[in-house]
C-alpha positions as CSV (number, residue, x, y, z in Angstrom):
1,M,-3.7,22.3,26.9
2,A,-1.7,23.2,30.1
3,G,1.2,25.6,29.6
4,F,2.5,29.1,29.9
5,S,4.0,31.9,27.8
6,I,6.8,34.3,28.7
7,T,7.3,37.5,26.7
8,L,10.4,39.6,27.2
9,T,10.6,43.2,26.1
10,Q,12.9,46.2,26.9
11,M,11.2,48.4,29.5
12,K,10.9,52.1,29.0
13,A,10.6,54.5,31.9
14,E,7.2,55.9,30.7
15,W,5.7,52.4,30.8
16,A,6.1,52.0,34.6
17,D,2.8,53.8,35.4
18,L,1.0,51.7,32.8
19,W,2.4,48.4,34.2
20,T,1.3,49.2,37.8
21,A,-2.0,51.0,36.9
22,P,-5.3,49.6,38.2
23,T,-7.1,47.3,35.7
24,D,-10.6,45.9,35.2
25,T,-10.1,42.4,33.8
26,P,-11.2,38.9,34.5
27,L,-7.6,38.0,35.0
28,L,-6.5,38.9,38.5
29,L,-3.0,40.2,38.2
30,P,-0.5,40.3,41.1
31,S,0.5,43.7,42.5
32,R,3.6,45.0,40.7
33,T,6.2,47.6,41.8
34,L,9.6,48.4,40.3
35,A,11.3,49.0,43.6
36,P,14.3,46.7,44.2
37,D,13.4,46.2,47.8
38,T,9.9,44.9,47.4
39,A,8.6,42.5,49.9
40,T,8.8,38.9,48.9
41,T,5.4,37.5,48.0
42,V,4.5,34.4,50.0
43,V,2.6,31.8,48.0
44,A,0.7,29.2,49.9
45,E,1.5,25.6,49.1
46,P,-1.5,23.8,47.7
47,A,-2.9,21.1,49.9
48,A,-1.6,17.6,49.1
49,T,-3.9,15.7,46.8
50,Q,-4.9,12.3,48.1
51,V,-4.5,9.6,45.6
52,H,-6.9,6.6,46.0
53,V,-5.0,3.3,45.7
54,S,-7.2,0.3,44.9
55,A,-7.1,-2.7,47.2
56,A,-6.7,-5.0,44.2
57,P,-3.5,-4.9,42.1
58,A,-3.8,-2.6,39.1
59,S,-3.5,-4.3,35.7
60,R,-0.5,-3.1,33.9
61,A,0.6,-5.6,31.2
62,V,-1.1,-3.7,28.3
63,L,0.1,-0.4,29.5
64,D,3.7,-1.6,29.9
65,R,3.8,-3.2,26.5
66,Y,2.2,-0.1,24.9
67,A,4.7,2.1,26.7
68,M,7.6,0.1,25.4
69,I,6.4,0.1,21.8
70,V,5.7,3.9,21.9
71,S,9.1,4.6,23.3
72,Q,10.7,2.7,20.5
73,V,8.9,4.6,17.7
74,R,8.5,8.0,19.3
75,D,11.1,9.6,17.0
76,N,9.6,8.0,13.9
77,L,6.1,9.3,14.8
78,T,7.7,12.8,15.4
79,A,9.4,12.7,12.0
80,L,6.1,11.8,10.2
81,D,4.2,14.5,12.1
82,Q,6.8,17.1,11.1
83,L,5.9,16.4,7.5
84,V,2.2,16.8,7.8
85,G,1.5,18.5,11.1
86,D,3.2,20.5,13.8
87,G,5.6,17.7,14.8
88,D,4.4,17.1,18.4
89,F,2.5,13.8,18.1
90,G,5.4,11.6,19.1
91,D,6.0,13.7,22.2
92,N,2.3,14.0,23.1
93,L,1.8,10.2,22.8
94,A,4.9,9.3,24.7
95,G,4.2,12.0,27.4
96,G,0.6,10.7,27.8
97,V,1.8,7.2,28.2
98,R,4.4,8.2,30.8
99,R,1.8,10.0,32.8
100,A,-0.4,6.9,32.6
101,V,2.5,4.8,34.0
102,R,2.7,7.1,37.0
103,L,-1.0,6.9,37.6
104,N,-0.8,3.1,37.3
105,E,1.9,3.1,39.9
106,S,-0.5,4.9,42.2
107,G,-3.1,2.1,41.8
108,T,-5.1,3.0,38.6
109,D,-5.6,0.2,36.2
110,G,-3.5,0.5,33.1
111,V,-6.2,1.3,30.5
112,A,-8.1,3.6,32.9
113,A,-4.8,5.3,33.6
114,L,-4.3,5.9,29.9
115,A,-7.8,7.4,29.7
116,R,-7.2,9.8,32.6
117,A,-3.8,10.8,31.3
118,F,-4.9,11.6,27.8
119,L,-8.2,13.3,28.7
120,N,-6.7,15.5,31.4
121,D,-3.1,16.1,30.5
122,V,-2.3,15.6,26.8
123,G,-2.9,18.5,24.5
124,G,-3.2,18.9,20.8
125,T,-5.8,17.3,18.6
126,S,-4.7,13.8,19.5
127,G,-5.0,14.0,23.3
128,P,-8.8,14.1,23.8
129,L,-9.4,11.7,20.9
130,F,-7.1,9.1,22.2
131,G,-8.6,9.8,25.6
132,L,-12.0,8.9,24.3
133,L,-10.7,5.6,22.9
134,F,-9.1,4.7,26.2
135,Q,-12.1,5.8,28.2
136,H,-14.4,3.4,26.4
137,L,-11.9,0.6,26.4
138,A,-11.5,1.1,30.2
139,T,-15.1,-0.2,30.6
140,V,-13.8,-3.7,29.8
141,S,-12.2,-5.8,32.5
142,W,-8.5,-6.0,31.8
143,S,-6.3,-8.7,33.4
144,D,-2.6,-9.3,33.2
145,D,-2.9,-13.0,32.8
146,Q,-6.2,-13.6,31.0
147,A,-7.4,-12.1,27.7
148,P,-10.6,-10.0,28.0
149,D,-13.7,-11.0,26.0
150,A,-12.8,-9.9,22.4
151,L,-16.4,-9.1,21.5
152,A,-16.6,-6.8,24.6
153,V,-13.4,-5.1,23.5
154,A,-14.8,-4.6,20.0
155,D,-18.1,-3.2,21.4
156,A,-16.2,-0.8,23.6
157,A,-13.9,0.3,20.7
158,K,-17.0,0.8,18.5
159,S,-18.5,3.1,21.1
160,S,-15.2,5.0,21.2
161,L,-15.3,5.3,17.4
162,A,-18.8,6.9,17.6
163,A,-17.5,9.3,20.3
164,I,-14.5,10.3,18.3
165,H,-16.7,11.0,15.3
166,R,-19.0,13.2,17.4
167,A,-16.0,15.1,18.8
168,G,-14.1,15.6,15.6
169,G,-16.3,14.5,12.7
170,A,-13.7,12.2,11.2
171,E,-14.8,9.3,9.1
172,V,-13.0,6.5,7.3
173,G,-11.1,8.0,4.4
174,D,-10.3,11.3,6.1
175,C,-6.7,10.2,6.9
176,T,-7.0,10.1,10.6
177,L,-6.7,7.5,13.4
178,V,-10.2,6.4,12.4
179,D,-8.7,4.7,9.3
180,A,-6.9,2.3,11.7
181,L,-9.5,2.1,14.4
182,A,-12.5,1.2,12.2
183,P,-10.9,-1.8,10.4
184,A,-9.5,-3.0,13.7
185,I,-12.9,-3.1,15.2
186,D,-14.4,-5.0,12.3
187,A,-11.6,-7.6,12.3
188,L,-11.8,-8.0,16.1
189,A,-15.6,-8.4,16.1
190,A,-15.5,-10.9,13.1
191,A,-12.8,-13.0,14.7
192,A,-14.6,-13.0,18.1
193,R,-17.9,-14.1,16.5
194,D,-16.3,-16.8,14.5
195,A,-14.3,-18.0,17.6
196,A,-11.5,-18.8,15.2
197,G,-7.8,-17.7,15.2
198,S,-6.4,-14.9,17.3
199,P,-8.8,-11.9,17.4
200,F,-6.4,-9.4,18.8
201,T,-3.7,-10.3,16.2
202,A,-6.4,-10.0,13.5
203,A,-7.3,-6.5,14.8
204,A,-3.6,-5.5,14.9
205,E,-3.1,-6.6,11.4
206,A,-6.2,-4.7,10.2
207,A,-5.1,-1.6,12.1
208,I,-1.6,-1.7,10.7
209,Q,-2.9,-2.0,7.1
210,G,-5.4,0.8,7.8
211,A,-2.6,3.1,9.1
212,L,-0.4,2.3,6.1
213,S,-3.3,3.0,3.7
214,T,-3.5,6.6,4.9
215,A,-0.4,7.4,2.9
216,S,-2.6,7.4,-0.2
217,L,-5.3,9.6,1.2
218,T,-5.8,13.4,1.2
219,P,-6.3,14.5,4.8
220,R,-9.7,16.1,5.4
221,R,-9.5,16.4,9.2
222,G,-6.9,17.4,11.7
223,R,-3.7,19.4,11.3
224,A,-2.7,17.5,8.2
225,S,-5.7,18.8,6.4
226,Y,-4.0,22.2,6.3
227,V,-1.4,20.9,3.8
228,G,-4.0,18.9,1.8
229,E,-2.5,17.0,-1.1
230,H,1.0,17.8,0.0
231,A,0.5,15.1,2.7
232,I,-0.1,12.4,0.2
233,G,2.6,9.8,0.6
234,V,2.9,10.3,4.4
235,P,0.9,7.9,6.6
236,D,-1.0,9.5,9.5
237,P,0.9,9.3,12.8
238,G,-2.3,9.1,14.8
239,A,-3.4,6.0,12.9
240,F,-0.1,4.4,13.8
241,G,-0.8,5.3,17.5
242,V,-4.0,3.1,17.2
243,A,-2.2,0.3,15.4
244,L,0.5,0.2,18.0
245,L,-2.2,-0.2,20.7
246,F,-3.7,-3.2,19.0
247,T,-0.2,-4.5,18.5
248,A,0.4,-4.3,22.2
249,L,-2.9,-6.1,22.9
250,S,-1.8,-8.9,20.6
251,S,1.6,-9.1,22.1
252,V,0.2,-9.4,25.6
253,Y,-2.7,-11.8,25.0
254,E,-1.7,-13.7,21.9
255,P,2.2,-13.8,22.0
256,A,2.4,-16.9,19.7
257,T,0.7,-15.1,16.8
258,A,1.9,-11.6,17.6
259,T,5.4,-12.6,16.5
260,G,4.1,-12.5,12.9
261,L,3.2,-8.8,13.1
262,P,5.5,-6.3,11.4
263,D,8.1,-4.6,13.5
264,P,6.7,-1.3,14.8
265,Q,10.0,0.4,14.0
266,H,9.7,-0.6,10.4
267,I,6.1,0.3,9.8
268,T,6.4,3.8,11.3
269,S,9.6,4.7,9.4
270,R,9.4,6.4,6.1
């Protein structure tokens, strides 16, 4: 992931020659001197990056709803991740969504913006895995005022599930986001084939139940696997990230039935 590290140490006089000595390393270090009157190094400003703005308005309803839900439960997701991981999932998810919002404002469709943000800018284990999910979902045509074909969404999500398995090896029962994604796909596809009810709400309900079920599992993948059975009783935060996405889809495209879904604040609290 992107970042930097700063190390401070008390300098000793005999270290000065070592600090400024020639080196043979792939890392090109800047020239160093300890003189107080060294010339100021001028750093050239990078050329401005041109952002392509599409002629057609970018869809944003799903992104806006997902952003709102994630902001509401960010602290809850962080608290869960602190119990089983390194405590950064809430920040990573919220940060990726914020980055996607900025991309969307520059003309990138909402789901495509999520894909770019999570694949390029979000670190940790969750970043690339959620990026794969969004990347495959972005192949579907999303509209702010008309629901996409539910079966097409199910097929895209199924492709993302296969990609996530190839990348991380997770399967149903490993206590990961897969435990919410897989049942959501099944419920969405079944409802789409039967042409009955509200397929996105059915997918959201299945994803929520899948996420809640991870509390009874022993993690076998991801950071939580380091603590093993000590994680039993704590649902997987990544699974909730998926459940919240399907909750957002239901809220946007099936508002009448989405009102029956559990409150995201409630399901993500422990």
